C-alpha distance (Angstrom), angle and dihedral (degrees) to the residues before:
residue distance angle dihedral
M1 . . .
T2 3.79 . .
M3 3.81 114.3 .
T4 3.68 117.3 -161.3
E5 3.74 106.4 168.2
P6 3.88 127.8 81.6
T7 3.79 120.9 -89.4
D8 3.70 125.7 -137.5
P9 3.84 103.5 -151.3
T10 3.84 92.7 -164.8
T11 3.78 94.2 64.6
L12 3.65 115.0 115.6
T13 3.83 112.6 -105.2
D14 3.81 102.4 -157.6
V15 3.73 110.6 135.1
P16 3.81 113.9 -130.5
E17 3.72 117.0 -115.9
R18 3.86 89.2 -117.0
P19 3.80 103.2 26.2
R20 3.89 117.6 -153.5
L21 3.71 135.7 174.5
S22 3.71 116.0 -92.8
R23 3.78 113.9 -104.9
R24 3.86 86.1 -123.7
F25 3.80 88.9 69.8
R26 3.69 135.0 62.5
L27 3.76 121.7 -164.0
Q28 3.74 116.5 -148.6
Y29 3.75 141.9 148.6
E30 3.96 112.7 -103.9
E31 3.71 114.3 -153.5
A32 3.69 92.1 -161.9
Q33 3.85 89.9 56.0
L34 3.80 92.2 36.8
R35 3.82 86.7 -138.0
H36 3.83 145.0 77.0
V37 3.80 114.4 -84.9
L38 3.88 136.2 -175.2
L39 3.69 110.1 -127.6
Y40 3.75 121.7 -155.6
P41 3.90 136.2 163.3
E42 3.85 93.6 -90.2
G43 3.84 98.7 41.4
M44 3.78 143.4 -70.4
V45 3.66 145.2 -62.2
Q46 3.82 117.1 -143.0
L47 3.76 112.8 -140.7
N48 3.73 131.9 -154.3
D49 3.82 116.3 -130.2
T50 3.79 94.1 -99.2
A51 3.85 92.3 52.9
A52 3.76 90.1 45.7
E53 3.87 92.6 53.1
I54 3.82 89.7 48.8
L55 3.69 96.0 50.2
K56 3.77 95.1 43.7
R57 3.80 87.0 68.0
C58 3.79 94.1 49.3
N59 3.80 95.2 101.2
G60 3.84 103.3 134.1
E61 3.74 91.5 -108.3
Q62 3.86 103.5 78.5
T63 3.82 126.3 67.1
L64 3.91 119.0 -127.7
D65 3.82 86.4 -106.9
A66 3.79 92.4 52.9
I67 3.79 90.1 49.9
V68 3.82 91.1 49.4
T69 3.90 90.0 50.0
E70 3.73 94.3 45.6
L71 3.94 90.1 50.6
E72 3.76 93.3 46.1
T73 3.81 91.5 50.9
A74 3.75 94.4 44.3
F75 3.79 97.1 50.1
R76 3.81 97.3 28.6
V77 3.79 95.3 -120.7
Q78 3.82 134.0 128.2
G79 3.76 135.5 -149.6
I80 3.85 100.0 26.8
G81 3.83 94.5 129.1
P82 3.79 93.3 105.2
Q83 3.80 94.1 51.6
V84 3.81 90.7 46.7
R85 3.80 92.8 49.6
S86 3.86 89.5 47.4
L87 3.78 94.9 52.1
L88 3.91 89.3 46.7
E89 3.88 90.9 48.0
E90 3.68 86.7 52.9
G91 3.75 90.5 48.0
V92 3.88 90.7 51.4
R93 3.92 89.9 51.5
R94 3.89 92.7 49.3
G95 3.79 92.6 44.6
W96 3.87 98.1 -112.4
I97 3.80 95.5 115.7
E98 3.74 128.1 50.6
């Protein structure tokens, strides 16, 4: 994941019970970048495939546990909860997740 916007380290990092993408950001696939990006008024964040798959599921309806379970099932992996939580904590710090 490439991050191009400033970070405020004092922002709380608690992941909401049902994480969702902030209204200020739009997740979309960018053909020119050949990857998913988060667009916002000041620029964009290029995402790796893993981050995009996690953020696609942040719709405000699923819990963190449900997102982890769905990802583990879809990609036939186990034990990714800490990595998913870490990305979402970073997303909260950066304002992507509310």
